[in-house]
N, C-alpha and C positions, 0 to 999 in steps of 0.2 A: 096184644095179639099173642096167641099161643104159638109154640114152635111148629115149624112145618117139616114133615118128614121128606127128606130129599133122597131121590133114587136115580138110577141111570136114566129112567124115563122122563123125569122132570127137572133134573139138575140144571141143564143148560138153559131151559126156559126161565126158571126162577132166578138164576144168577146172571143172566144176560141182560136183564132190564136195567133201566136207569134207577139209581138209588143205591142204598146200602143193604147188603146181605151178609150176615154173619153165619158161619158154618161151624158146627161142632161135630168133629169126627169122633165117634165114641163106640163102645161095645158094652154089652150087658155084663160081661165078666170083669170089667175094668173098675176097680175100686175108686181111683181118682175121678173117673168119668161120673160115677154115681154121686160122688161128693160135689162135683161141679154142676151137676144138672139143676139143683134148686137155685143156684146163683144165676145160671143162664136163664131159667124160667122167670125169675124176678126181674131181670134186666129186660126180657121180652115184654113184660107187662108195662115197664116204664117207658119204653121206646116204641111207641105204636107205629112210627114212621119207618122202622127198620124191620126187614124180614130176618127172623131167627130160624135158621135151618139146622137140622140134625141129620147126620149120615151114620147109620148103623154099619160099621165097617165089616161086621160079620155077614150081614144080609146084602151089602153093596160092595163086594170085594173089588169090582171093576173100578169104582170111584176111588177107593183107597189106593189102588195101584196107579190109576191115572195121575193122582196128585202126590204119589210117592210118600204116602203116609206110613211112617215107620214107628211112630209112638203115638199113643192116644192117652188122654184126649189131645187133639190138635185143633186149634182155633184158627179159622181163616176169615179174613175180611175181604169182601168184594165190593167195589164201588163202581157203578156204571159199567159193569161187565169186566172190570179189571181187578185181578187179585192184587191187593195192596198190602196184605199182611198174612203171614202163615207161620205159626209157631206151635210146637208141641208143649203140653203142660197145661194143667188147670190153672186158671187165673183167679186170684182173689177178686171179690166184687169191685173193689176200688180200681184194680188194674183193668178190669173189663170196661168199667165206665171211662177210664182214661183212654183206652184203645178206641172206644166209640167216639169220644171227643176228637181224637186225632184224625180218625177217618173222616168225620164230618168236616173238619177244617181243611182237608186236602184241596189243593188247587188241581183239579183233574186235567185241565189243559196242560199244566206243567208236568204232571205225571205222564200223560200221553206223549209229550215232547221228549221227555227223558227215555221212555220206552223206545220211541222211534230212533233216538240216537244210539241206543245200545244194540239195535238190530243191524246197524250198518257195519 
């Protein structure tokens, strides 16, 4: 599956569904973003069951502000509508694959329980 352009119009719809969504916050002027893009694309081809989204932080400044993106690229992993990972910096392919494995292995009932405990 090719990457999906995420905008303020479709972000909540795409990321709110069950399953895994990876989000790459990037900009055209960002060298590390350009070097990370082929790694991200290759991973999207390997993992057909995962949505790979991209947010152009120049065109979608509201989304960058909403998620307090201060450095790009920033990679975010969302599973079943819950943000489970967000970190700035381009990942090597092996680290991206490791992140995907970890997100797939999460016990989402446990994650939701922990989130509920932190809200009290």
